[in-house]
N, CA, C and O atoms as CSV, one atom per row, in Angstrom:
chain,resi,resn,atom,element,x,y,z
A,1,MET,N,N,0.843,-1.176,0.000
A,1,MET,CA,C,0.000,0.000,0.000
A,1,MET,C,C,0.888,1.239,0.000
A,1,MET,O,O,1.907,1.300,0.688
A,2,GLU,N,N,0.479,2.202,-0.774
A,2,GLU,CA,C,1.193,3.466,-0.868
A,2,GLU,C,C,0.174,4.593,-0.882
A,2,GLU,O,O,-0.639,4.690,-1.801
A,3,PHE,N,N,0.218,5.446,0.134
A,3,PHE,CA,C,-0.720,6.552,0.215
A,3,PHE,C,C,0.023,7.843,0.532
A,3,PHE,O,O,0.894,7.876,1.400
A,4,GLU,N,N,-0.337,8.907,-0.188
A,4,GLU,CA,C,0.177,10.222,0.137
A,4,GLU,C,C,-0.728,10.834,1.198
A,4,GLU,O,O,-1.891,10.450,1.319
A,5,ASN,N,N,-0.211,11.768,1.953
A,5,ASN,CA,C,-0.985,12.480,2.950
A,5,ASN,C,C,-1.790,13.571,2.242
A,5,ASN,O,O,-1.269,14.647,1.950
A,6,ILE,N,N,-3.057,13.283,1.971
A,6,ILE,CA,C,-3.918,14.172,1.201
A,6,ILE,C,C,-5.193,14.407,1.995
A,6,ILE,O,O,-5.794,13.460,2.503
A,7,SER,N,N,-5.607,15.656,2.104
A,7,SER,CA,C,-6.864,15.977,2.787
A,7,SER,C,C,-8.002,15.924,1.776
A,7,SER,O,O,-7.952,16.565,0.726
A,8,LEU,N,N,-9.026,15.149,2.112
A,8,LEU,CA,C,-10.190,15.002,1.244
A,8,LEU,C,C,-11.455,15.229,2.060
A,8,LEU,O,O,-11.471,15.017,3.272
A,9,ASP,N,N,-12.515,15.663,1.382
A,9,ASP,CA,C,-13.780,15.799,2.088
A,9,ASP,C,C,-14.350,14.411,2.377
A,9,ASP,O,O,-13.937,13.418,1.778
A,10,LEU,N,N,-15.303,14.362,3.304
A,10,LEU,CA,C,-15.839,13.091,3.766
A,10,LEU,C,C,-16.466,12.277,2.631
A,10,LEU,O,O,-16.255,11.066,2.558
A,11,GLY,N,N,-17.226,12.914,1.756
A,11,GLY,CA,C,-17.879,12.193,0.656
A,11,GLY,C,C,-16.892,11.521,-0.274
A,11,GLY,O,O,-17.082,10.370,-0.669
A,12,THR,N,N,-15.833,12.242,-0.625
A,12,THR,CA,C,-14.805,11.674,-1.490
A,12,THR,C,C,-14.085,10.535,-0.785
A,12,THR,O,O,-13.806,9.502,-1.393
A,13,SER,N,N,-13.784,10.719,0.492
A,13,SER,CA,C,-13.100,9.677,1.266
A,13,SER,C,C,-13.913,8.390,1.326
A,13,SER,O,O,-13.377,7.299,1.133
A,14,ILE,N,N,-15.204,8.522,1.594
A,14,ILE,CA,C,-16.069,7.337,1.663
A,14,ILE,C,C,-16.156,6.662,0.301
A,14,ILE,O,O,-16.098,5.435,0.208
A,15,ASN,N,N,-16.295,7.461,-0.758
A,15,ASN,CA,C,-16.364,6.915,-2.110
A,15,ASN,C,C,-15.109,6.114,-2.419
A,15,ASN,O,O,-15.194,5.003,-2.942
A,16,LEU,N,N,-13.943,6.672,-2.100
A,16,LEU,CA,C,-12.688,5.969,-2.369
A,16,LEU,C,C,-12.584,4.694,-1.552
A,16,LEU,O,O,-12.126,3.671,-2.059
A,17,GLU,N,N,-12.998,4.741,-0.305
A,17,GLU,CA,C,-12.954,3.542,0.541
A,17,GLU,C,C,-13.825,2.443,-0.042
A,17,GLU,O,O,-13.426,1.278,-0.056
A,18,LEU,N,N,-15.006,2.798,-0.524
A,18,LEU,CA,C,-15.897,1.800,-1.128
A,18,LEU,C,C,-15.282,1.218,-2.398
A,18,LEU,O,O,-15.370,0.014,-2.637
A,19,ASN,N,N,-14.663,2.070,-3.209
A,19,ASN,CA,C,-13.990,1.585,-4.424
A,19,ASN,C,C,-12.851,0.638,-4.072
A,19,ASN,O,O,-12.730,-0.436,-4.662
A,20,ILE,N,N,-12.021,1.028,-3.120
A,20,ILE,CA,C,-10.902,0.172,-2.710
A,20,ILE,C,C,-11.424,-1.168,-2.219
A,20,ILE,O,O,-10.923,-2.219,-2.617
A,21,ASN,N,N,-12.426,-1.132,-1.358
A,21,ASN,CA,C,-13.003,-2.362,-0.815
A,21,ASN,C,C,-13.522,-3.277,-1.925
A,21,ASN,O,O,-13.261,-4.480,-1.912
A,22,GLU,N,N,-14.245,-2.718,-2.867
A,22,GLU,CA,C,-14.837,-3.534,-3.930
A,22,GLU,C,C,-13.768,-4.110,-4.855
A,22,GLU,O,O,-13.846,-5.277,-5.239
A,23,LEU,N,N,-12.782,-3.309,-5.211
A,23,LEU,CA,C,-11.736,-3.793,-6.115
A,23,LEU,C,C,-10.849,-4.843,-5.453
A,23,LEU,O,O,-10.440,-5.802,-6.107
A,24,ILE,N,N,-10.547,-4.678,-4.174
A,24,ILE,CA,C,-9.783,-5.705,-3.463
A,24,ILE,C,C,-10.606,-6.984,-3.331
A,24,ILE,O,O,-10.079,-8.082,-3.516
A,25,SER,N,N,-11.879,-6.851,-3.017
A,25,SER,CA,C,-12.754,-8.035,-2.922
A,25,SER,C,C,-12.776,-8.805,-4.234
A,25,SER,O,O,-12.710,-10.034,-4.238
A,26,ASN,N,N,-12.869,-8.080,-5.357
A,26,ASN,CA,C,-12.869,-8.740,-6.662
A,26,ASN,C,C,-11.556,-9.473,-6.912
A,26,ASN,O,O,-11.554,-10.570,-7.473
A,27,SER,N,N,-10.442,-8.873,-6.499
A,27,SER,CA,C,-9.162,-9.557,-6.656
A,27,SER,C,C,-9.151,-10.860,-5.872
A,27,SER,O,O,-8.761,-11.902,-6.401
A,28,PHE,N,N,-9.574,-10.808,-4.620
A,28,PHE,CA,C,-9.603,-12.025,-3.807
A,28,PHE,C,C,-10.519,-13.088,-4.412
A,28,PHE,O,O,-10.194,-14.275,-4.385
A,29,LYS,N,N,-11.664,-12.667,-4.958
A,29,LYS,CA,C,-12.639,-13.622,-5.502
A,29,LYS,C,C,-12.171,-14.264,-6.805
A,29,LYS,O,O,-12.368,-15.463,-7.008
A,30,TYR,N,N,-11.553,-13.478,-7.692
A,30,TYR,CA,C,-11.347,-13.945,-9.064
A,30,TYR,C,C,-9.900,-14.021,-9.542
A,30,TYR,O,O,-9.599,-14.818,-10.431
A,31,ALA,N,N,-9.005,-13.227,-8.987
A,31,ALA,CA,C,-7.677,-13.083,-9.586
A,31,ALA,C,C,-6.750,-14.260,-9.344
A,31,ALA,O,O,-5.861,-14.527,-10.153
A,32,PHE,N,N,-6.945,-14.961,-8.248
A,32,PHE,CA,C,-5.943,-15.951,-7.860
A,32,PHE,C,C,-6.455,-17.378,-7.953
A,32,PHE,O,O,-5.928,-18.276,-7.297
A,33,GLU,N,N,-7.473,-17.586,-8.761
A,33,GLU,CA,C,-8.014,-18.931,-8.983
A,33,GLU,C,C,-6.914,-19.847,-9.506
A,33,GLU,O,O,-6.327,-19.582,-10.555
A,34,GLY,N,N,-6.640,-20.910,-8.785
A,34,GLY,CA,C,-5.615,-21.860,-9.210
A,34,GLY,C,C,-4.191,-21.427,-8.911
A,34,GLY,O,O,-3.247,-22.114,-9.301
A,35,LYS,N,N,-4.015,-20.307,-8.232
A,35,LYS,CA,C,-2.674,-19.847,-7.861
A,35,LYS,C,C,-2.501,-20.013,-6.361
A,35,LYS,O,O,-3.443,-19.825,-5.591
A,36,ASP,N,N,-1.306,-20.363,-5.959
A,36,ASP,CA,C,-1.024,-20.543,-4.534
A,36,ASP,C,C,-0.810,-19.233,-3.793
A,36,ASP,O,O,-1.034,-19.153,-2.585
A,37,ASN,N,N,-0.380,-18.212,-4.512
A,37,ASN,CA,C,-0.171,-16.928,-3.853
A,37,ASN,C,C,-0.396,-15.806,-4.853
A,37,ASN,O,O,-0.496,-16.036,-6.059
A,38,GLY,N,N,-0.471,-14.625,-4.346
A,38,GLY,CA,C,-0.682,-13.468,-5.204
A,38,GLY,C,C,-0.412,-12.194,-4.441
A,38,GLY,O,O,-0.196,-12.203,-3.229
A,39,GLU,N,N,-0.429,-11.105,-5.169
A,39,GLU,CA,C,-0.148,-9.808,-4.570
A,39,GLU,C,C,-1.168,-8.797,-5.052
A,39,GLU,O,O,-1.484,-8.730,-6.240
A,40,ILE,N,N,-1.682,-8.009,-4.116
A,40,ILE,CA,C,-2.589,-6.907,-4.427
A,40,ILE,C,C,-1.901,-5.630,-3.978
A,40,ILE,O,O,-1.387,-5.551,-2.862
A,41,SER,N,N,-1.893,-4.636,-4.845
A,41,SER,CA,C,-1.280,-3.345,-4.527
A,41,SER,C,C,-2.340,-2.253,-4.576
A,41,SER,O,O,-3.222,-2.268,-5.434
A,42,VAL,N,N,-2.245,-1.318,-3.657
A,42,VAL,CA,C,-3.158,-0.176,-3.613
A,42,VAL,C,C,-2.313,1.075,-3.430
A,42,VAL,O,O,-1.430,1.121,-2.574
A,43,SER,N,N,-2.593,2.094,-4.247
A,43,SER,CA,C,-1.902,3.373,-4.055
A,43,SER,C,C,-2.882,4.515,-4.298
A,43,SER,O,O,-3.828,4.393,-5.075
A,44,LEU,N,N,-2.634,5.606,-3.624
A,44,LEU,CA,C,-3.428,6.825,-3.782
A,44,LEU,C,C,-2.453,7.984,-3.777
A,44,LEU,O,O,-1.842,8.294,-2.754
A,45,LYS,N,N,-2.310,8.630,-4.944
A,45,LYS,CA,C,-1.302,9.677,-5.097
A,45,LYS,C,C,-1.829,10.791,-5.988
A,45,LYS,O,O,-2.717,10.581,-6.814
A,46,LEU,N,N,-1.271,11.966,-5.806
A,46,LEU,CA,C,-1.515,13.055,-6.738
A,46,LEU,C,C,-0.653,12.817,-7.961
A,46,LEU,O,O,0.472,12.332,-7.846
A,47,ASN,N,N,-1.180,13.160,-9.147
A,47,ASN,CA,C,-0.341,13.015,-10.336
A,47,ASN,C,C,0.689,14.133,-10.349
A,47,ASN,O,O,0.675,14.999,-9.474
A,48,GLY,N,N,1.570,14.122,-11.319
A,48,GLY,CA,C,2.705,15.036,-11.355
A,48,GLY,C,C,2.376,16.504,-11.177
A,48,GLY,O,O,3.132,17.226,-10.526
A,49,ASN,N,N,1.275,16.960,-11.733
A,49,ASN,CA,C,0.961,18.385,-11.618
A,49,ASN,C,C,0.012,18.697,-10.456
A,49,ASN,O,O,-0.358,19.853,-10.249
A,50,GLY,N,N,-0.379,17.671,-9.701
A,50,GLY,CA,C,-1.211,17.882,-8.518
A,50,GLY,C,C,-2.658,18.199,-8.779
A,50,GLY,O,O,-3.397,18.530,-7.852
A,51,LYS,N,N,-3.083,18.103,-10.036
A,51,LYS,CA,C,-4.466,18.450,-10.370
A,51,LYS,C,C,-5.408,17.255,-10.371
A,51,LYS,O,O,-6.625,17.420,-10.459
A,52,LYS,N,N,-4.856,16.065,-10.275
A,52,LYS,CA,C,-5.683,14.859,-10.267
A,52,LYS,C,C,-5.171,13.902,-9.191
A,52,LYS,O,O,-3.970,13.785,-8.946
A,53,LEU,N,N,-6.117,13.233,-8.568
A,53,LEU,CA,C,-5.815,12.205,-7.589
A,53,LEU,C,C,-5.985,10.869,-8.292
A,53,LEU,O,O,-6.987,10.649,-8.972
A,54,VAL,N,N,-5.020,9.979,-8.135
A,54,VAL,CA,C,-5.068,8.698,-8.835
A,54,VAL,C,C,-5.061,7.563,-7.816
A,54,VAL,O,O,-4.112,7.390,-7.051
A,55,LEU,N,N,-6.158,6.793,-7.831
A,55,LEU,CA,C,-6.264,5.581,-7.032
A,55,LEU,C,C,-5.954,4.414,-7.950
A,55,LEU,O,O,-6.577,4.271,-9.002
A,56,LYS,N,N,-4.997,3.577,-7.564
A,56,LYS,CA,C,-4.656,2.376,-8.336
A,56,LYS,C,C,-4.830,1.161,-7.451
A,56,LYS,O,O,-4.323,1.108,-6.331
A,57,VAL,N,N,-5.557,0.185,-7.972
A,57,VAL,CA,C,-5.671,-1.117,-7.314
A,57,VAL,C,C,-5.291,-2.144,-8.362
A,57,VAL,O,O,-5.919,-2.220,-9.418
A,58,SER,N,N,-4.255,-2.942,-8.072
A,58,SER,CA,C,-3.789,-3.916,-9.056
A,58,SER,C,C,-3.484,-5.237,-8.380
A,58,SER,O,O,-3.275,-5.308,-7.169
A,59,ASP,N,N,-3.463,-6.295,-9.204
A,59,ASP,CA,C,-3.081,-7.616,-8.701
A,59,ASP,C,C,-2.280,-8.329,-9.777
A,59,ASP,O,O,-2.312,-7.953,-10.948
A,60,ASN,N,N,-1.570,-9.350,-9.365
A,60,ASN,CA,C,-0.770,-10.147,-10.300
A,60,ASN,C,C,-1.423,-11.505,-10.534
A,60,ASN,O,O,-0.741,-12.521,-10.674
A,61,GLY,N,N,-2.734,-11.506,-10.573
A,61,GLY,CA,C,-3.494,-12.744,-10.727
A,61,GLY,C,C,-3.565,-13.234,-12.160
A,61,GLY,O,O,-2.681,-12.965,-12.974
A,62,ILE,N,N,-4.632,-13.958,-12.452
A,62,ILE,CA,C,-4.783,-14.613,-13.757
A,62,ILE,C,C,-5.178,-13.653,-14.869
A,62,ILE,O,O,-5.171,-14.037,-16.038
A,63,GLY,N,N,-5.518,-12.426,-14.536
A,63,GLY,CA,C,-5.860,-11.434,-15.542
A,63,GLY,C,C,-7.327,-11.479,-15.919
A,63,GLY,O,O,-8.081,-12.349,-15.483
A,64,LEU,N,N,-7.704,-10.527,-16.731
A,64,LEU,CA,C,-9.085,-10.422,-17.205
A,64,LEU,C,C,-9.240,-11.177,-18.514
A,64,LEU,O,O,-8.274,-11.312,-19.266
A,65,PRO,N,N,-10.439,-11.673,-18.798
A,65,PRO,CA,C,-10.658,-12.335,-20.087
A,65,PRO,C,C,-10.394,-11.371,-21.248
A,65,PRO,O,O,-10.559,-10.160,-21.105
A,66,GLU,N,N,-9.986,-11.912,-22.386
A,66,GLU,CA,C,-9.699,-11.069,-23.555
A,66,GLU,C,C,-10.902,-10.240,-23.980
A,66,GLU,O,O,-10.742,-9.117,-24.458
A,67,ASP,N,N,-12.092,-10.777,-23.812
A,67,ASP,CA,C,-13.301,-10.073,-24.235
A,67,ASP,C,C,-13.912,-9.234,-23.110
A,67,ASP,O,O,-15.087,-8.871,-23.177
A,68,PHE,N,N,-13.125,-8.924,-22.080
A,68,PHE,CA,C,-13.622,-8.175,-20.933
A,68,PHE,C,C,-14.107,-6.797,-21.357
A,68,PHE,O,O,-13.381,-6.047,-22.009
A,69,ASN,N,N,-15.331,-6.471,-20.985
A,69,ASN,CA,C,-15.914,-5.153,-21.227
A,69,ASN,C,C,-16.713,-4.800,-19.992
A,69,ASN,O,O,-17.778,-5.368,-19.752
A,70,ILE,N,N,-16.208,-3.870,-19.210
A,70,ILE,CA,C,-16.841,-3.541,-17.939
A,70,ILE,C,C,-18.273,-3.047,-18.117
A,70,ILE,O,O,-19.099,-3.207,-17.219
A,71,ASN,N,N,-18.573,-2.450,-19.263
A,71,ASN,CA,C,-19.915,-1.921,-19.499
A,71,ASN,C,C,-20.939,-2.998,-19.840
A,71,ASN,O,O,-22.139,-2.723,-19.852
A,72,LYS,N,N,-20.487,-4.217,-20.116
A,72,LYS,CA,C,-21.401,-5.302,-20.459
A,72,LYS,C,C,-21.500,-6.363,-19.371
A,72,LYS,O,O,-22.139,-7.397,-19.566
A,73,LEU,N,N,-20.870,-6.111,-18.222
A,73,LEU,CA,C,-20.876,-7.098,-17.145
A,73,LEU,C,C,-22.167,-7.044,-16.348
A,73,LEU,O,O,-22.842,-6.016,-16.285
A,74,LYS,N,N,-22.488,-8.156,-15.752
A,74,LYS,CA,C,-23.633,-8.246,-14.854
A,74,LYS,C,C,-23.144,-8.393,-13.423
A,74,LYS,O,O,-23.785,-9.057,-12.608
A,75,SER,N,N,-22.017,-7.780,-13.119
A,75,SER,CA,C,-21.404,-7.871,-11.797
A,75,SER,C,C,-21.846,-6.688,-10.951
A,75,SER,O,O,-21.564,-5.537,-11.283
A,76,LEU,N,N,-22.532,-6.974,-9.867
A,76,LEU,CA,C,-22.996,-5.913,-8.982
A,76,LEU,C,C,-21.819,-5.112,-8.440
A,76,LEU,O,O,-21.901,-3.889,-8.324
A,77,GLY,N,N,-20.729,-5.792,-8.109
A,77,GLY,CA,C,-19.559,-5.110,-7.571
A,77,GLY,C,C,-18.960,-4.107,-8.538
A,77,GLY,O,O,-18.669,-2.974,-8.156
A,78,LEU,N,N,-18.772,-4.513,-9.791
A,78,LEU,CA,C,-18.197,-3.586,-10.761
A,78,LEU,C,C,-19.191,-2.521,-11.188
A,78,LEU,O,O,-18.789,-1.420,-11.563
A,79,GLU,N,N,-20.486,-2.829,-11.138
A,79,GLU,CA,C,-21.497,-1.791,-11.374
A,79,GLU,C,C,-21.398,-0.721,-10.290
A,79,GLU,O,O,-21.550,0.468,-10.568
A,80,LEU,N,N,-21.141,-1.151,-9.053
A,80,LEU,CA,C,-20.948,-0.202,-7.955
A,80,LEU,C,C,-19.713,0.654,-8.215
A,80,LEU,O,O,-19.754,1.866,-8.006
A,81,VAL,N,N,-18.628,0.053,-8.663
A,81,VAL,CA,C,-17.411,0.807,-8.962
A,81,VAL,C,C,-17.708,1.869,-10.023
A,81,VAL,O,O,-17.313,3.024,-9.867
A,82,ILE,N,N,-18.391,1.493,-11.086
A,82,ILE,CA,C,-18.736,2.445,-12.153
A,82,ILE,C,C,-19.567,3.589,-11.585
A,82,ILE,O,O,-19.307,4.756,-11.882
A,83,SER,N,N,-20.554,3.263,-10.781
A,83,SER,CA,C,-21.422,4.282,-10.185
A,83,SER,C,C,-20.625,5.234,-9.291
A,83,SER,O,O,-20.819,6.448,-9.344
A,84,LEU,N,N,-19.741,4.686,-8.481
A,84,LEU,CA,C,-18.925,5.517,-7.593
A,84,LEU,C,C,-17.983,6.420,-8.381
A,84,LEU,O,O,-17.766,7.574,-8.012
A,85,VAL,N,N,-17.428,5.894,-9.462
A,85,VAL,CA,C,-16.546,6.698,-10.315
A,85,VAL,C,C,-17.334,7.853,-10.929
A,85,VAL,O,O,-16.846,8.982,-10.987
A,86,GLU,N,N,-18.540,7.569,-11.382
A,86,GLU,CA,C,-19.381,8.619,-11.977
A,86,GLU,C,C,-19.743,9.684,-10.950
A,86,GLU,O,O,-19.802,10.867,-11.286
A,87,GLN,N,N,-19.986,9.284,-9.702
A,87,GLN,CA,C,-20.331,10.245,-8.648
A,87,GLN,C,C,-19.229,11.277,-8.432
A,87,GLN,O,O,-19.512,12.418,-8.067
A,88,LEU,N,N,-17.993,10.890,-8.650
A,88,LEU,CA,C,-16.861,11.804,-8.472
A,88,LEU,C,C,-16.460,12.499,-9.771
A,88,LEU,O,O,-15.440,13.185,-9.814
A,89,ASN,N,N,-17.256,12.326,-10.832
A,89,ASN,CA,C,-16.902,12.872,-12.152
A,89,ASN,C,C,-15.481,12.463,-12.531
A,89,ASN,O,O,-14.684,13.266,-13.016
A,90,SER,N,N,-15.199,11.199,-12.292
A,90,SER,CA,C,-13.861,10.650,-12.495
A,90,SER,C,C,-13.790,9.815,-13.761
A,90,SER,O,O,-14.782,9.624,-14.464
A,91,GLU,N,N,-12.595,9.327,-14.028
A,91,GLU,CA,C,-12.361,8.399,-15.129
A,91,GLU,C,C,-11.932,7.065,-14.536
A,91,GLU,O,O,-11.281,7.018,-13.492
A,92,LEU,N,N,-12.301,5.985,-15.210
A,92,LEU,CA,C,-11.857,4.654,-14.827
A,92,LEU,C,C,-11.050,4.083,-15.974
A,92,LEU,O,O,-11.537,3.995,-17.102
A,93,GLU,N,N,-9.821,3.697,-15.688
A,93,GLU,CA,C,-8.969,3.057,-16.685
A,93,GLU,C,C,-8.615,1.666,-16.196
A,93,GLU,O,O,-8.293,1.468,-15.025
A,94,ILE,N,N,-8.679,0.705,-17.104
A,94,ILE,CA,C,-8.383,-0.685,-16.767
A,94,ILE,C,C,-7.298,-1.174,-17.704
A,94,ILE,O,O,-7.425,-1.063,-18.924
A,95,THR,N,N,-6.228,-1.716,-17.135
A,95,THR,CA,C,-5.186,-2.328,-17.955
A,95,THR,C,C,-5.017,-3.778,-17.532
A,95,THR,O,O,-5.267,-4.149,-16.385
A,96,ASN,N,N,-4.589,-4.578,-18.482
A,96,ASN,CA,C,-4.484,-6.024,-18.259
A,96,ASN,C,C,-3.271,-6.554,-19.005
A,96,ASN,O,O,-3.401,-7.331,-19.951
A,97,ASN,N,N,-2.086,-6.125,-18.569
A,97,ASN,CA,C,-0.852,-6.581,-19.231
A,97,ASN,C,C,0.139,-7.073,-18.191
A,97,ASN,O,O,0.969,-6.310,-17.698
A,98,GLY,N,N,0.046,-8.332,-17.867
A,98,GLY,CA,C,0.910,-8.910,-16.850
A,98,GLY,C,C,0.352,-8.765,-15.452
A,98,GLY,O,O,0.659,-9.564,-14.567
A,99,LYS,N,N,-0.458,-7.758,-15.254
A,99,LYS,CA,C,-1.213,-7.593,-14.018
A,99,LYS,C,C,-2.483,-6.838,-14.368
A,99,LYS,O,O,-2.528,-6.104,-15.355
A,100,THR,N,N,-3.494,-7.018,-13.570
A,100,THR,CA,C,-4.742,-6.290,-13.773
A,100,THR,C,C,-4.693,-5.049,-12.909
A,100,THR,O,O,-4.430,-5.125,-11.709
A,101,GLU,N,N,-4.947,-3.904,-13.524
A,101,GLU,CA,C,-4.881,-2.645,-12.784
A,101,GLU,C,C,-6.104,-1.794,-13.079
A,101,GLU,O,O,-6.437,-1.543,-14.237
A,102,PHE,N,N,-6.768,-1.354,-12.018
A,102,PHE,CA,C,-7.872,-0.420,-12.112
A,102,PHE,C,C,-7.375,0.916,-11.585
A,102,PHE,O,O,-6.837,0.990,-10.481
A,103,GLN,N,N,-7.555,1.975,-12.376
A,103,GLN,CA,C,-7.182,3.320,-11.953
A,103,GLN,C,C,-8.422,4.195,-11.949
A,103,GLN,O,O,-9.152,4.260,-12.938
A,104,VAL,N,N,-8.651,4.859,-10.844
A,104,VAL,CA,C,-9.703,5.862,-10.754
A,104,VAL,C,C,-8.981,7.201,-10.722
A,104,VAL,O,O,-8.184,7.465,-9.822
A,105,ILE,N,N,-9.267,8.049,-11.718
A,105,ILE,CA,C,-8.580,9.325,-11.856
A,105,ILE,C,C,-9.585,10.431,-11.536
A,105,ILE,O,O,-10.570,10.625,-12.249
A,106,ILE,N,N,-9.312,11.151,-10.445
A,106,ILE,CA,C,-10.267,12.086,-9.873
A,106,ILE,C,C,-9.738,13.516,-10.008
A,106,ILE,O,O,-8.639,13.810,-9.536
A,107,PRO,N,N,-10.505,14.412,-10.646
A,107,PRO,CA,C,-10.086,15.812,-10.655
A,107,PRO,C,C,-10.087,16.369,-9.235
A,107,PRO,O,O,-11.007,16.086,-8.469
A,108,MET,N,N,-9.095,17.139,-8.876
A,108,MET,CA,C,-8.973,17.628,-7.497
A,108,MET,C,C,-9.940,18.758,-7.154
A,108,MET,O,O,-9.921,19.254,-6.027
A,109,ASP,N,N,-10.773,19.171,-8.083
A,109,ASP,CA,C,-11.780,20.180,-7.743
A,109,ASP,C,C,-13.050,19.542,-7.194
A,109,ASP,O,O,-14.060,20.228,-7.033
A,110,VAL,N,N,-13.021,18.248,-6.904
A,110,VAL,CA,C,-14.169,17.525,-6.365
A,110,VAL,C,C,-14.402,17.959,-4.939
A,110,VAL,O,O,-15.327,17.473,-4.288
């Protein structure tokens, strides 16, 4: 875990906590199927110019299916993540190259 010392309002803090909880839960449920061990990383940092807050949750599990499309899933957990991201007027980026990484990019004027 890597966190910068950043002051946030209560609503943003709760939203981020819910996102972290849901993304970590998904990693535990799906990422390490058939693996004896795994690693989950969480970081919350300001980007280089300080205008955006970036939450990253990643794992080194089995990865996402090639046809993965978050907008077509019937997963209540990921639907919650999408909803929470929208509440913060944020962006969600997902990468799947050697590790699965979810990034929530939040403008600091929230």
